[in-house]
C-alpha positions in Angstrom: 0.0 0.0 0.0 1.2 3.5 -0.8 2.7 5.1 2.4 0.7 8.3 1.6 -2.5 6.4 1.5 -1.6 4.6 4.8 -1.1 7.9 6.5 -4.3 9.3 5.1 -6.2 6.2 6.5 -4.7 6.6 9.9 -5.7 10.3 9.9 -9.2 9.4 8.9 -9.6 6.9 11.7 -8.4 9.5 14.2 -11.0 11.9 12.9 -13.7 9.3 13.1 -12.8 8.4 16.7 -12.6 12.1 17.8 -15.9 12.8 16.1 -17.6 10.6 18.6 -16.9 13.0 21.4 -17.5 16.2 19.5 -21.1 17.3 19.4 -20.7 20.3 17.2 -18.1 21.3 14.6 -17.4 23.3 11.5 -17.3 21.2 8.3 -16.1 24.1 6.1 -12.4 25.2 6.6 -11.5 27.0 3.3 -8.0 28.2 4.4 -5.1 26.2 3.0 -2.2 24.7 5.0 1.2 23.7 3.8 4.2 22.4 5.7 7.7 24.0 5.3 10.8 22.4 6.7 13.3 25.0 8.0 16.7 23.6 8.7 18.2 26.5 10.7 16.5 28.9 13.3 17.9 31.9 11.5 15.6 31.3 8.6 12.4 31.2 10.7 10.5 34.4 9.6 9.4 36.9 12.2 5.6 36.9 12.6 3.7 40.2 13.1 0.0 40.0 13.8 -2.3 42.3 11.9 -5.6 43.9 13.1 -7.6 42.0 10.5 -6.4 38.6 11.8 -3.8 38.0 9.1 0.0 38.0 9.8 3.0 39.6 8.1 6.1 37.4 7.7 9.6 39.1 7.6 12.8 37.3 6.7 16.4 38.5 6.8 16.5 38.0 3.0 14.4 40.8 1.5 13.6 38.7 -1.6 11.8 36.2 0.7 10.0 38.9 2.6 8.9 40.3 -0.8 7.4 37.0 -1.8 5.4 36.7 1.5 4.2 40.3 1.1 2.4 39.5 -2.2 0.0 37.1 -0.5 -2.6 37.0 2.3 -1.2 34.9 5.1 -3.4 33.9 8.0 -1.0 32.1 10.3 2.5 30.6 10.7 3.4 28.3 13.5 5.5 25.3 14.5 3.8 22.1 13.3 5.0 19.7 16.0 6.1 21.8 18.9 6.0 18.9 21.3 8.3 16.7 19.2 12.0 15.9 20.0 13.9 19.2 19.7 16.8 17.3 18.0 14.5 15.4 15.6 13.3 16.2 12.1 9.7 16.9 13.0 10.8 19.9 15.1 11.9 21.6 11.9 8.5 21.7 10.3 6.3 24.8 10.3 2.7 25.3 9.0 1.9 28.2 6.7 -1.9 29.1 6.5 -2.7 30.9 3.3 -5.2 31.4 0.5 -3.1 30.8 -2.7 -1.0 27.9 -3.9 1.0 30.2 -6.1 2.7 31.4 -2.9 4.0 27.8 -2.3 5.2 27.5 -5.9 7.1 30.9 -5.7 8.8 29.8 -2.5 9.7 26.5 -4.2 11.0 28.3 -7.3 12.9 31.2 -5.8 14.1 30.1 -2.4 16.9 27.5 -2.0 15.7 24.2 -0.5 18.5 24.5 2.0 16.4 27.4 3.4 12.9 26.3 2.9 12.1 22.7 1.9 8.6 22.2 0.6 6.6 20.5 -2.2 5.3 22.5 -5.2 1.9 22.3 -6.8 2.1 21.3 -10.5 -0.9 21.8 -12.7 -2.2 21.3 -16.3 -4.2 23.4 -18.7 -8.0 23.2 -18.1 -9.6 21.3 -20.9 -12.0 23.0 -23.3 -14.6 20.3 -22.6 -14.5 21.2 -18.9 -14.7 24.9 -19.6 -17.8 24.4 -21.8 -19.4 22.2 -19.1 -18.9 24.8 -16.3 -18.4 28.3 -17.6 -21.3 30.6 -16.7 -23.4 27.7 -15.3 -25.0 27.4 -11.9 -25.5 23.8 -10.6 -27.7 22.6 -7.8 -26.6 19.6 -5.7 -29.2 16.9 -5.9 -27.6 13.6 -4.7 -24.4 12.1 -3.3 -22.8 8.7 -3.0 -19.7 6.8 -1.8 -18.7 3.8 -3.9 -16.3 1.0 -2.6 -15.9 -2.4 -4.3 -14.2 -3.7 -1.1 -17.1 -2.8 1.1 -19.8 -3.6 -1.5 -21.0 0.0 -1.9 -22.1 0.8 -5.4 -23.4 3.9 -7.2 -26.0 4.7 -8.4 -27.7 2.0 -6.3 -26.7 3.6 -3.1 -27.3 7.2 -4.3 -28.8 9.4 -1.6 -31.0 12.2 -2.6 -30.6 15.5 -0.7 -33.4 15.9 1.9 -36.4 18.1 1.3 -35.6 21.7 2.1 -31.8 21.3 1.4 -30.4 23.7 -1.1 -26.8 24.3 -2.2 -26.0 25.9 -5.5 -22.6 26.6 -7.0 -22.0 29.2 -9.8 -19.0 28.5 -12.1 -17.1 30.9 -14.3 -13.9 30.5 -16.3 -11.1 33.0 -16.0 -9.3 32.8 -19.3 -6.5 35.1 -18.3 -5.3 33.0 -15.4 -6.7 29.6 -16.6 -8.9 29.2 -13.5 -12.4 27.9 -12.8 -14.1 30.1 -10.3 -16.7 28.3 -8.0 -18.9 30.2 -5.6 -21.9 29.3 -3.6 -25.1 31.2 -4.5 -25.9 32.7 -1.1 -25.4 30.4 1.9 -26.1 26.7 2.0 -28.9 25.1 4.1 -26.3 24.7 6.8 -25.3 28.4 6.7 -22.0 27.9 4.9 -20.6 29.8 1.9 -17.3 29.6 -0.1 -15.5 31.2 -3.0 -12.6 29.3 -4.6 -10.6 29.1 -7.8 -9.4 25.9 -9.3 -6.6 25.1 -11.7 -6.2 22.0 -13.9 -5.3 18.7 -12.3 -1.9 17.2 -11.9 -0.3 13.8 -12.5 -1.4 12.1 -9.3 -0.5 8.6 -10.4 -4.2 7.5 -10.4 -5.1 8.1 -14.1 -5.5 10.8 -16.7 -5.6 14.5 -16.0 -8.4 15.1 -18.5 -11.4 17.0 -17.1 -9.7 17.3 -13.7 -9.2 20.2 -11.3 -7.5 21.0 -8.0 -8.0 23.7 -5.5 -5.8 26.7 -6.1 -7.2 29.9 -4.4 -9.7 30.2 -1.6 -11.3 32.9 0.6 -12.4 32.7 4.2 -16.1 32.3 3.3 -18.8 31.7 6.0 -18.2 28.6 8.1 -21.0 27.7 10.5 -21.0 25.3 13.4 -23.1 22.2 12.8 -24.6 19.4 14.8 -24.2 15.8 13.6 -27.9 15.3 13.6 -28.5 18.1 11.0 -29.5 16.6 7.7 -27.0 18.8 5.8 -24.0 17.8 7.9 -22.8 14.7 6.0 -23.7 16.2 2.6 -21.7 19.4 3.0 -18.9 17.6 4.8 -18.4 15.3 1.8 -18.6 18.2 -0.7 -16.1 20.4 1.1 -13.7 17.5 1.6 -13.8 16.7 -2.1 -13.1 20.3 -3.0 -10.2 20.4 -0.4 -11.9 23.0 1.8 -13.2 20.6 4.4 -12.1 20.5 8.0 -11.3 16.8 7.7 -7.9 17.5 6.1 -6.5 14.8 3.7 -9.7 12.7 3.8 -9.7 12.9 0.0 -6.7 12.8 -2.3 -5.7 13.1 -5.9 -7.5 15.2 -8.6 -11.1 16.4 -8.5 -12.8 14.9 -11.6 -15.8 16.6 -13.2 -17.8 15.2 -16.1 -21.3 15.1 -17.6 -23.6 12.5 -16.0 -24.2 9.9 -18.7 -27.8 9.7 -19.9 -29.0 12.7 -17.7 -29.3 16.0 -19.5 -27.9 19.0 -17.7 -26.3 17.0 -14.9 -22.6 16.9 -13.8 -20.8 14.6 -11.4 -17.9 15.7 -9.2 -15.9 12.8 -7.9 -12.7 12.2 -5.9 -11.0 9.3 -4.2 -11.0 9.1 -0.4 -8.8 7.3 2.2 -11.2 4.4 2.9 -10.3 3.0 -0.5 -13.5 4.4 -2.0 -14.7 7.3 -4.2 -17.0 10.1 -3.3 -19.6 11.2 -6.0 -21.7 14.3 -5.9 -24.3 14.9 -8.6 -25.5 18.4 -9.6 -28.4 19.5 -11.9 -28.1 22.6 -14.1 -30.1 25.2 -12.2 -31.6 26.4 -15.5 -33.3 23.0 -15.8 -34.3 22.7 -12.2 -37.9 21.5 -11.7 -40.3 22.9 -9.1 -42.9 20.1 -9.0 -45.1 22.2 -6.7 -45.9 24.7 -9.5 -48.0 24.4 -12.7 -49.2 20.9 -12.0 -52.0 21.2 -14.5 -50.2 23.0 -17.3 -49.4 21.0 -20.4 -47.3 21.9 -23.4 -47.8 20.7 -27.0 -47.4 21.5 -30.7 -50.2 21.5 -33.3 -49.0 20.3 -36.7 -49.0 23.2 -39.1 -49.4 25.8 -36.4 -46.1 27.9 -35.9 -46.9 28.7 -32.3 -46.1 26.8 -29.1 -49.3 25.7 -27.3 -49.8 25.6 -23.5 -53.0 24.1 -22.0 -54.4 25.1 -18.6 -52.4 28.3 -18.5 -55.6 30.2 -17.5 -54.3 33.4 -18.9 -51.4 33.6 -16.5 -48.4 35.6 -17.5 -45.2 33.5 -17.6 -41.8 33.8 -19.0 -40.5 31.1 -21.3 -37.0 29.9 -22.0 -36.1 27.2 -24.5 -32.9 25.2 -24.2 -31.4 22.6 -26.5 -30.0 19.2 -25.3 -26.6 20.9 -24.6 -28.4 23.2 -22.2 -27.8 26.3 -24.4 -30.4 29.0 -24.2 -31.8 29.5 -27.7 -35.1 31.3 -27.2 -36.5 33.6 -24.5 -39.6 35.7 -24.1 -40.5 37.6 -20.9 -44.2 37.6 -21.0 -45.9 34.6 -22.7 -49.7 34.2 -23.2 -51.4 31.8 -25.5 -50.0 31.6 -29.1 -47.4 34.3 -28.8 -44.2 32.3 -29.1 -43.3 31.4 -32.7 -41.3 28.2 -32.9 -41.2 27.8 -36.7 -37.5 28.8 -36.6 -36.6 25.8 -34.5 -35.2 22.7 -36.2 -36.7 19.3 -35.5 -35.5 17.7 -32.3 -35.7 17.6 -28.5 -35.8 20.8 -26.4 -36.3 21.8 -22.8 -38.9 24.5 -22.1 -38.7 26.3 -18.7 -41.8 28.3 -17.6 -41.5 30.8 -14.7 -44.4 32.8 -13.3 -44.4 36.2 -11.5 -43.8 34.4 -8.2 -40.7 32.8 -9.7 -42.3 29.3 -9.6 -40.9 27.1 -12.3 -41.5 24.0 -14.3 -39.5 22.3 -17.1 -41.0 20.4 -20.0 -39.3 18.1 -22.5 -40.5 19.2 -25.9 -40.1 17.3 -29.2 -40.3 19.7 -32.2 -41.7 17.9 -35.2 
């Protein structure tokens, strides 16, 4: 077994045991932590606490000080202060920050005899992944952990999110910096919010880097304390761990893989391996195609052969907006105020479409529509 995986497993078991005695906790910890080995005490930077809760690090080498000054740093402390003063663990320090570029700059411009640390390699984000995520908002609808060793399988063991739970993530591609921005829409049902940027994945030894991402930049966000009996606890804990912003550090490892859910229009899956020799899966629905089943139960949509207008039965003269999407979830038609026989669809080619209706109360319903 890979030694890194072994250490992850041990850490996971410690977390599980400690969780028995903790009644309340935060599951979102977006700040990033990296270990730096410092061989000599003269190279330990001076730490100055700032009024906003961040710290300023100063080194005798002005070049190193200048690198630190470019980034927001939240803390710097000895990782294992109780270890043997003559041992190697005593030389490790933890840097709490928001941007992995800081780590790469220290790796590239500071001699390893001063600071020894691991860099973060990355790859270019694939065009397929950009098309899947850019300017899209997705709503979490189900989650699952799959393990062949334990007999857990997806989708048979998929768990739907409970009634009343809502967590939406808006994605946007930053072409200048080759980053995927991901941000919660408001706060989650558990009162959490995050804002992160992800770069393309790296060669983690577990497969291709196609359609993969990794955490790169993160903000402090909103992190609420949760009880274990809250329905959202396990769901959000899994999501944040997969995105590398969870409080259970190192529970997941390797790249974050994102892909379209096969056979389900407008759905994506985010997956990542975890330390119990399993894989966590989270399924999201394109918010543009979200269905509110409590609205418009009696409305029906149809086409009359030879009639160039879209027909809606049981509309009862209500004023609704209409959006038409193709099977790639691209918006191709929109009208703000629709009443009977006012939307001409003669310009649409034959095929399958999705029609979303919204009323003045923002109630919504989505129909599948086959244009003849």
